[in-house]
Structures are given as C-alpha cells and as structure tokens.
C-alpha positions in Angstrom: 29.0 178.2 123.6 25.3 177.4 124.2 23.9 174.6 122.1 20.2 174.0 121.6 18.3 170.8 120.5 14.6 170.0 120.3 13.0 167.3 122.5 9.5 165.9 123.3 8.2 166.3 126.8 6.7 162.8 126.4 3.2 163.8 127.5 1.0 166.9 127.8 3.0 170.1 127.7 1.1 171.7 130.6 2.0 168.8 132.9 5.7 169.0 131.9 5.6 172.8 132.6 4.3 172.1 136.1 7.3 169.8 136.6 9.5 172.8 135.7 8.0 174.7 138.6 9.1 171.9 140.9 12.6 172.0 139.5 13.1 175.5 140.9 13.3 173.9 144.4 16.4 172.0 143.4 18.6 175.0 142.4 19.8 178.1 144.3 19.3 180.1 141.1 16.3 179.4 138.8 13.7 181.2 136.8 10.6 180.1 134.9 9.0 182.8 132.7 5.7 181.7 131.3 3.2 183.5 129.1 -0.3 182.1 129.8 -2.4 185.1 128.6 -5.7 183.6 127.4 -7.0 186.5 125.3 -4.6 186.9 122.4 -6.7 188.2 119.5 -4.3 189.8 117.0 -3.3 192.7 119.3 0.4 193.4 119.1 0.7 194.9 122.5 2.1 191.7 124.1 4.6 190.8 121.3 4.2 187.1 122.2 7.4 185.3 121.5 7.4 182.1 123.7 5.2 180.2 126.0 8.0 179.2 128.4 11.6 180.4 129.0 13.3 178.8 132.0 16.9 178.6 133.4 18.3 176.3 136.1 21.6 176.4 137.9 24.1 179.2 137.8 27.4 179.0 135.9 28.0 182.6 137.1 26.1 185.0 139.3 26.0 188.8 139.4 24.3 190.5 142.4 26.7 193.1 143.7 27.9 195.5 141.0 25.5 196.4 138.2 28.3 197.9 136.2 30.2 194.6 136.2 27.1 192.9 134.8 26.9 195.5 132.1 30.5 195.1 131.0 30.7 191.3 131.3 27.5 190.7 129.3 29.2 192.2 126.3 31.9 189.5 126.4 29.8 186.5 127.5 27.6 186.1 124.4 25.0 184.0 126.4 21.6 184.2 127.9 21.2 185.8 131.4 18.1 185.6 133.6 17.4 187.7 136.6 15.7 190.6 138.4 16.0 194.3 139.4 14.6 195.2 142.8 12.9 198.5 143.4 15.8 199.9 145.5 18.2 199.6 142.6 16.9 203.2 142.1 19.3 204.3 144.9 22.2 203.2 142.6 20.8 204.8 139.5 19.9 208.0 141.4 22.5 208.6 144.1 20.4 211.2 145.9 17.8 208.6 146.8 17.9 206.3 149.8 15.6 203.9 151.7 15.2 203.3 155.4 12.4 200.7 155.6 13.2 197.1 156.4 13.1 194.4 153.8 12.4 190.8 155.1 12.3 189.0 151.7 16.0 188.6 151.1 16.4 189.8 147.6 19.4 191.8 146.6 19.1 195.1 144.7 19.6 193.0 141.6 20.5 189.4 140.7 21.3 187.8 137.4 22.8 184.4 136.5 24.1 182.5 133.5 22.0 179.4 133.4 23.5 175.9 133.2 20.4 174.5 131.5 17.7 176.4 129.7 14.2 175.2 128.6 12.2 177.0 126.0 8.8 176.3 124.5 7.4 178.1 121.4 4.0 176.8 120.4 4.2 173.1 120.6 8.0 173.0 120.2 10.3 172.4 123.1 14.1 173.1 123.1 16.8 172.7 125.7 20.0 174.7 125.7 23.2 173.8 127.5 26.6 175.4 127.8 28.9 173.0 125.8 32.0 174.1 127.7 30.5 172.7 130.9 28.1 169.9 129.9 27.6 167.4 127.1 24.4 166.7 125.3 24.1 163.5 127.3 24.1 165.7 130.5 21.4 167.7 129.0 19.3 164.6 128.1 19.8 163.4 131.7 18.4 166.8 132.9 15.3 166.3 130.8 14.8 162.8 132.3 15.1 164.3 135.8 12.2 166.7 134.9 10.1 163.9 133.5 10.7 161.8 136.7 9.1 164.4 139.0 5.8 163.6 140.5 3.2 166.4 140.5 0.5 166.0 143.2 -2.8 166.9 141.7 -4.9 167.3 144.8 -2.5 169.3 147.0 -4.3 171.9 149.2 -2.4 175.0 150.1 -2.7 176.0 153.8 -5.3 178.6 154.7 -3.4 181.8 155.6 -4.5 184.9 157.4 -2.3 187.8 156.3 -1.7 190.9 158.4 -1.7 194.3 156.9 1.0 196.9 157.8 -1.6 199.6 157.1 -5.2 199.7 158.4 -7.9 201.2 156.3 -8.0 204.3 158.4 -4.2 204.8 158.2 -4.5 204.3 154.4 -7.2 207.0 154.1 -5.1 209.4 156.3 -2.0 208.8 154.2 -3.8 209.5 151.0 -4.9 212.8 152.3 -1.3 213.7 153.2 -0.2 212.7 149.7 -3.0 214.8 148.2 -1.7 217.7 150.2 1.7 217.3 148.5 0.0 217.3 145.2 -1.8 220.6 146.0 1.5 222.1 147.1 3.0 221.2 143.7 5.5 218.6 145.0 4.0 215.9 142.7 1.2 215.4 140.2 0.6 211.7 140.9 2.1 209.0 143.1 1.7 205.2 143.3 1.1 204.4 146.9 1.4 200.8 148.0 0.6 198.8 151.1 1.7 195.3 152.0 0.2 192.2 153.6 2.4 189.6 155.3 2.5 186.4 157.4 5.4 185.3 159.6 6.6 181.7 160.0 4.5 180.0 157.4 5.9 177.0 155.4 4.8 176.9 151.8 6.0 175.2 148.6 6.7 178.1 146.2 6.2 175.8 143.1 2.8 174.7 144.3 1.8 178.3 145.2 2.8 179.4 141.7 1.0 176.5 140.1 -2.2 177.5 141.9 -1.7 181.1 141.0 -1.5 180.2 137.3 -4.8 178.4 137.5 -6.7 181.5 138.7 -4.6 184.3 137.2 -2.9 183.2 133.9 -0.9 186.3 132.8 1.5 187.1 130.0 4.5 188.0 132.2 4.2 185.3 134.9 7.3 184.4 136.8 8.6 181.8 139.3 12.0 182.9 140.5 14.5 181.8 143.1 17.6 183.6 144.3 19.2 181.7 147.1 16.5 181.6 149.8 14.3 184.2 148.2 11.4 183.3 145.9 9.0 185.3 143.7 5.7 183.9 142.5 4.2 186.5 140.1 1.1 186.7 137.9 2.1 190.0 136.3 0.1 191.4 133.4 2.5 194.3 132.7 5.6 194.8 130.6 8.2 197.2 131.8 10.7 197.4 129.0 11.6 195.5 125.9 14.7 196.0 123.6 15.2 194.6 120.1 18.2 196.0 118.4 18.1 199.8 118.8 14.4 199.8 119.4 13.0 200.0 122.9 9.4 199.7 124.0 7.6 200.3 127.3 3.9 199.6 128.1 2.8 201.4 131.2 -0.4 200.2 132.8 -2.7 202.6 134.6 -6.5 202.0 135.0 -8.2 198.9 136.4 -11.8 197.8 136.4 -13.3 194.5 137.8 -14.9 192.4 135.1 -18.6 191.3 135.2 -19.7 187.7 134.5 -22.6 189.0 132.4 -21.4 189.6 128.8 -23.5 192.8 128.3 -22.5 194.3 131.6 -18.9 193.3 131.1 -18.9 195.3 127.9 -20.2 198.3 129.8 -17.4 197.9 132.4 -14.9 198.0 129.6 -16.6 201.0 127.9 -16.7 202.9 131.2 -13.0 202.3 131.9 -12.1 203.4 128.3 -14.1 206.6 128.7 -13.1 207.5 132.3 -11.6 210.9 132.4 -9.8 210.1 135.7 -8.3 206.8 134.5 -7.2 208.3 131.1 -5.6 211.3 132.9 -3.6 209.0 135.1 -2.5 206.8 132.2 -1.6 209.8 130.0 0.5 211.3 132.8 2.5 208.1 133.2 2.8 207.6 129.4 4.3 211.1 129.3 6.7 210.3 132.1 7.8 207.2 130.1 8.3 209.3 127.0 10.5 211.6 129.0 12.5 208.6 130.4 13.1 207.1 127.0 14.1 210.4 125.5 17.2 210.3 127.6 18.6 207.5 125.5 16.7 208.1 122.2 17.8 209.5 118.9 16.2 212.9 118.3 12.6 212.7 117.1 12.2 208.9 117.6 10.1 208.8 120.8 6.5 207.9 119.9 3.3 207.0 121.6 2.3 204.0 119.5 -0.9 203.3 121.4 -2.7 205.5 124.0 -5.1 204.4 126.7 -6.2 201.1 125.1 -8.2 198.8 127.3 -7.4 195.0 127.3 -9.1 192.1 129.0 -7.3 190.0 131.7 -8.6 187.3 134.0 -10.8 189.1 136.4 -10.0 192.7 135.4 -9.7 195.1 132.5 -6.5 197.1 132.3 -5.7 200.4 130.5 -2.3 200.2 128.7 -0.3 202.7 126.6 2.7 201.8 124.4 5.7 204.1 124.1 8.7 203.3 121.8 12.0 204.9 120.8 15.2 204.3 118.8 18.3 204.4 120.9 21.0 206.9 119.9 24.2 205.5 118.6 26.2 206.3 121.8 23.8 204.5 124.1 24.9 201.4 125.9 22.6 198.4 126.1 21.8 198.9 129.7 21.1 202.6 129.4 17.4 202.3 128.7 17.0 200.5 132.0 19.4 202.9 133.8 17.4 205.9 132.8 13.9 204.6 133.1 14.0 202.3 136.2 11.9 201.9 138.2 9.0 202.1 135.9 6.8 205.2 136.0 3.6 203.2 136.5 4.9 202.2 140.0 6.3 205.6 141.1 4.5 208.7 139.9 5.4 212.1 138.5 7.7 213.9 138.8 9.5 210.7 139.3 12.3 211.6 141.8 9.9 213.5 144.1 7.4 210.7 144.0 10.1 208.1 145.0 11.2 210.4 147.9 7.6 210.5 149.2 7.2 206.7 148.7 10.1 206.2 151.0 8.6 208.6 153.5 5.0 207.4 153.6 5.2 203.6 152.9 5.8 201.5 156.0 7.9 198.7 154.5 10.5 198.3 151.8 9.1 197.2 148.4 12.0 194.8 147.8 11.4 193.0 144.5 7.8 194.3 144.3 7.7 197.2 141.8 10.9 195.8 140.4 11.3 193.7 137.2 12.2 190.2 136.1 13.3 189.1 132.7 16.0 187.9 130.4 19.0 189.3 128.4 19.8 187.6 125.1 23.3 187.0 123.7 22.6 190.0 121.4 22.0 192.2 124.5 18.3 192.5 123.8 16.0 192.0 126.8 12.4 191.9 128.0 11.3 192.7 131.6 8.0 192.6 133.3 6.7 194.8 136.2 6.6 192.8 139.5 3.0 193.2 140.6 0.3 190.7 141.6 3.1 188.8 143.3 4.0 186.8 146.4 7.5 187.2 147.9 8.7 184.4 150.1 11.9 183.8 152.1 12.3 180.1 152.7 14.8 180.5 155.6 12.7 182.9 157.7 9.3 181.6 156.3 8.2 185.2 155.7 5.5 185.5 153.0 4.2 188.8 151.7 2.4 190.6 148.9 1.8 194.3 148.1 -0.8 196.2 146.1 -1.1 199.9 145.2 -2.9 202.5 143.1 -2.4 205.9 141.6 -3.1 208.9 143.9 -4.1 212.1 142.3 -5.7 215.3 143.6 -9.2 214.3 142.4 -9.1 210.7 143.6 -11.4 209.3 146.2 -9.3 207.6 149.0 -12.0 205.0 149.7 -12.3 204.0 146.1 -8.5 203.8 145.8 -8.5 201.5 148.8 -11.1 199.3 147.2 -9.0 199.2 144.0 -6.1 197.9 146.1 -8.3 195.1 147.4 -9.5 194.3 143.9 -5.9 193.8 142.8 -5.3 191.6 145.8 -8.3 189.4 145.2 -6.6 186.8 143.0 -3.7 186.7 145.4 -5.7 186.1 148.6 -7.8 183.5 146.8 -4.8 181.3 146.3 -4.8 180.5 150.0 -8.3 181.4 151.1 -10.7 180.5 148.3 -13.9 181.1 150.3 -12.7 183.3 153.1 -12.9 187.0 153.4 -10.7 187.9 156.4 -10.2 191.0 158.4 -7.7 192.8 156.3 -10.1 193.0 153.4 -13.4 193.4 155.2 -13.1 197.2 155.4 
C-alpha cells in the first residue's frame, strides 16, 4: 500500500526541484514530470493538476509484454510511470515493421512501480512510499538525501556540433517524393522527421534538462531514465488523458515563431489562427483523432471540444484542437492507447499508410521520439505527453540525438517546411550552442 505524507523542501521549491533532476542519475529507473508552462490564463486546454510528479527506484519493471502490464496494473493498485516508444506501433498493428537502426537504447515500452514518489501541487509537497517495502523513516531519509545534493549554479554545458542524417537538399527531394504519394492518393498528409546526432559525447542529463527548462519551460516536460537511456524533453503537447470513462486528446498542428514586439507578436498569432494551410492540417489530424477515439467510444460521445485554437508558448505559437469521448462499457483501460497510438499529429492520414511511408523515407528509427511519457494512477487513469522538442541520450555509448518534423501536404512549400523544422530545433540547439549557428542549420 502506498502511503503519502506532506513535507517541506526546506528552501525555495525551484531549487529542490533541481535536486530532483540530479536524483535521476542515482537510479536505473526514474522519471520527473514537471509542468512549467508560464502562460496559464484560465484556459482549460492544459488541465493543470500538479507542478511536479516524480518517481525513483523500481519495485517492479515492465518492458517486454504490454499485455502483462495491462493485466497486472488491474491488481497492483499503485502508480506506474513510464513511456511508449514509437515502434510500439508494430505490436498494436502487426502489419507494420521497422528496419531503421535505433542507437538510443529505449525498449518499445517501459514502465515501473516507483519505490519513492514526490509530488508538488502549488506550494504543497508530498512524498509517497510503498509501506510493504519501506517505513516512513526510510522515506524521510530519502528526502534528506535530496536536500543534501549540491546544485552547481555556473555549470557550462559543452559546445556540441550535431550532424544531420539528412541534408537540406535530401530533405527537399524527399518532400517531393512524399507529395507524389499524396497526389497518387496514398496519403493526405504525413509528418516527416529528420534527426541530428553526436557520437561519443559525455553530458550530464540532469544538467541538460535543467538548462532546457530555463529556455523552454513547457507543460509536459520530462526527464526520464530507463537503464542507460535518458530522455530530456520540453514537450508542449498532450497525447492522451483518461479520467474515469472520459478520454481526451489534444493534437497540435501549426507553428509560428513569436516576435519580441507586442504588436507584431499579435499579428503573428492572428496570421496563424487565420492560415488556411495550418487550419487544414490541424483539422485533418483532429478528424484522425476523432476516428481513433471512436474505436473505443460509446456511440455519439466523440466530440471536438475546441478546434484550431492558438496558444502561446516560449518562442512559438501553437495551434491545438481538443477531442474527447466516453469509453464504451466493454473497453479496457489500455484500449484508448492501443487504438490511438502513435498519436496522429506525429504520423499523418490515413494513419497506417503514413506510418508505412515514414519507415520507408526516414533514415533513422524514431525510438522514443514521437512516443509518449506519462503516468498511470491506481484507478487506471493516465496522462501522456507527445515526445517532441527532446534530447535522447545513451549514457553507455554516449550517443546524443534529437529529431524535428513537420506536416507535409500537397500544397506545402518544401523550403518553408524545412525552415519550420529548424525553428522547432532552435531551443534545443541553443542549450549547447547559445551563440553559434552551425552548418546543419545554416541552409
């Protein structure tokens, strides 16, 4: 049985949270989920519930059989934290396969039952421990261990030059090939991604994540460790949320770079909101999500709650729609994921055909990128993000990478899509190269 008690961090909450990042290095399985979105203004689109939810140490791990996770979660009655990698699609859709190499070391999925959990809601901190394994004194000692960590304020990350697996010219050529598939009727839209990587580089994932949070505070940010594989994510997008029988998805399509001038920034927002191209892309994916959720929904309960709304984020505006449904009485708790993963905003439409073309034209495996990270509650509710704006790092091989992508349609301009990819990568590259524009992004 998991027991919770409140505690005081002893000093500024932000500094205690930074020490949580460092704790990830001490455990083979650990997750810190942090909501640092700075623009809450009454909008319900984020459903803000906590500022921090973290888990450290694994009492039990599931990373081989997703069906075993589904059945055992019923009996466990505890919190589970973990991730779903993009290629889990091959288990949910047996006709799909992947041949590209993945150097990051993540499994198709990975969840664990945490030994200790830390949660902050507002100014209130709580710690949860499994009373069958630990005492409250053990939990208090764990808090003391966090407090004893030293956070180095003036730590400089190394300057890193990333290589691109796809040149600008190759990108433009591939987009034209994908547009040919669209004209043939194979697909209507596809999310095409490219990756940037660096071999044999030593970094501290906790410090990378801390720097990322300074320049890109996002509502679904994540620092995750699964054995030697790390994720450092500043994700702005929710994939899927379940509360009771109600499920909700918030696909994000449409991006515009913000302007420092207040009047010009308003025009940027207005132009994005009125863009026929961006609205068409967003509506297409919202319709795909509607179709996905209808596979587990009671008749007549799938609704588009919010269509093509534009929200502010650090550095960019994003267009977001919200789709919800009520699960039918025969649906299992994992079915909304089983029938909607991976999320439509990272695939395209029709979904199966788009994923087949992703595997054909992208040069590297997506791994955890385009997957999801989140939590499952004792009541079998859950909330998962979309893994974008993220670094993937393998500590054993010292392989560091990140990926970016955009929606390709028949009317898109390949050069502008490439520029959109670079815009999405801007905050990521600035973590290591604050004043440097290097070759991969010069074109």
